[in-house]
C-alpha positions in Angstrom: -30.1 -7.9 -38.4 -28.5 -10.6 -35.8 -27.0 -12.1 -38.8 -25.3 -9.0 -40.0 -24.0 -8.8 -36.3 -22.5 -12.3 -36.8 -21.0 -11.2 -39.9 -19.1 -8.4 -38.3 -18.2 -10.7 -35.5 -16.8 -13.1 -38.0 -14.8 -10.3 -39.8 -13.6 -8.8 -36.8 -12.2 -12.4 -35.3 -10.6 -12.9 -38.7 -9.3 -9.7 -39.5 -6.6 -9.9 -36.5 -4.7 -12.4 -38.6 -4.6 -10.4 -42.0 -3.6 -7.2 -40.2 -0.7 -8.4 -38.5 0.6 -9.4 -42.0 1.6 -5.8 -43.1 5.0 -5.3 -44.6 7.1 -2.5 -45.5 5.7 -2.3 -49.0 2.0 -2.3 -50.0 0.4 -5.1 -48.0 -0.9 -7.9 -50.2 -4.5 -8.2 -50.5 -6.2 -11.3 -49.5 -9.5 -12.8 -50.5 -11.8 -13.0 -47.7 -14.9 -15.5 -48.3 -17.6 -15.7 -45.7 -21.1 -17.8 -45.7 -24.0 -15.5 -44.8 -27.8 -15.9 -44.9 -29.0 -14.8 -48.2 -31.7 -12.5 -46.9 -28.9 -10.5 -44.7 -26.5 -10.1 -47.5 -29.5 -8.9 -49.7 -30.7 -6.4 -47.2 -27.0 -5.2 -46.6 -26.4 -4.7 -50.4 -29.8 -3.0 -50.4 -28.6 -0.6 -47.7 -25.7 -0.3 -49.2 -26.8 1.0 -52.6 -29.4 3.2 -50.9 -26.6 5.0 -49.2 -24.3 5.1 -52.0 -21.6 2.8 -50.3 -19.3 -0.3 -51.3 -20.7 -3.3 -49.6 -17.1 -4.8 -49.4 -15.6 -1.6 -48.7 -17.9 -1.2 -45.5 -16.9 -4.4 -44.3 -13.3 -3.4 -44.4 -13.5 -0.1 -43.0 -15.2 -1.5 -39.9 -12.6 -4.2 -39.9 -10.1 -1.3 -39.6 -12.1 0.4 -37.1 -12.0 -2.6 -34.7 -8.6 -3.1 -34.9 -7.8 0.7 -34.3 -10.2 1.1 -31.5 -8.4 -2.0 -29.9 -11.2 -2.7 -27.6 -12.6 -6.2 -26.5 -15.0 -6.6 -29.5 -16.5 -9.8 -28.3 -17.2 -8.6 -24.8 -18.6 -5.5 -26.1 -20.8 -7.0 -28.7 -22.2 -9.5 -26.6 -23.1 -6.6 -23.9 -24.8 -4.8 -26.9 -26.9 -8.1 -27.9 -27.9 -8.5 -24.1 -29.4 -5.0 -24.1 -31.0 -5.4 -27.5 -32.9 -8.6 -26.2 -33.9 -6.7 -22.8 
């Protein structure tokens, strides 16, 4: 699960620059490539398949939610990870 958290952390960090490029017209879509552990990706895809979800869409929705809530994602992520380890 930690690999998935790392993906989300990376996505949230890099989403900030992409979200600010919105124009008056429909925003241009940009391809976003990341490297991820094969097992993590397989498990995530399996999870999405079991629940009828689009894996790419889930990452994008997560990125939007992070941007919309405007909280310090990094601080809360590390707090959650510390609690998980306890």
